[in-house]
N, C-alpha and C positions, 0 to 999 in steps of 0.2 A: 372758507374765507370769513374773517371777522370784521365787523364794522364798528367804528367809534366816532364820537363827536371830536373833531380836531381841536386841540388846545392851542391857541395863538399866543405868542409872546406879547408882552405889553407894548413894545415899541415897533412892531412890524405886523403886516398883514400877509399871511401865507397865501400864495397863489396856487391854482390848480396845476398839477404836474402834466396834464395833457398838452401836447405840443400846440402852440398857437393860442391857447386859452388864457385869458387874462382875468378870469373870474376868481373870486375869493374861495379858497378851499374850506369846506365845512366838514368834510368826511375824511377819516383816516381808515383806509382799507388795509388789513393785514392778511396777506395770502400765505400760500404754502412757503415753507422755508423762511418765514418771518419777513417776507418782502413787503414793504410799506409803500402805499401811494396816498398822496394828499389830493383829494378830488373835490370838485364843485358838485352841486346838485345835478347838473346836466350830465356829468360823466360817471357818477357813482352807480354801482349795481345794487345798492341798498334800497330796500322797499320801505324802510322806516325813516321818518324825518330825523334829521341830525339832532334836534333838540330832545328827542326821546331816547337817544343812545347814551351809553356811558362815555364820559370824557377821558381822553388819553393823550398824553404827550407823545409825539413821535420820537424815534431813536435820535439821540443827540449826534450820532455819528453820520447821519444822512443829511446832505445839504438840501436846502429848499429855496425856491424862488420867493422873494418877498419885495414889498415896497413899504415905505414908512407909513405908519398908521395915520389916518387923516381925521379921526374923530376928535371932538372936543367935549369937555364936561363943564357945563355952566359957563361957556364962553372961553374957557381956558384950554390951551393945547393939551394933548395927551401926555401923561407922565413919561419920562424916560425910564430906561431899565432900572429897576430897584436893586 
């Protein structure tokens, strides 16, 4: 299994793939046969903090759960997709 820091799109927050979990996914786990899971810190098997892992975008063919990004920069809303 390989572990990566999950790359988030600018206009969405990616949620953990575990059923019933509403935490932000920070880890991308790539298992056998290129199976990908987007997981939060509570559900990952990684022993390394996500900030120390290489960043990788998940496969664009796999759907993910998300919600609109809620952060602001200097009091202005997050930018829309560029």
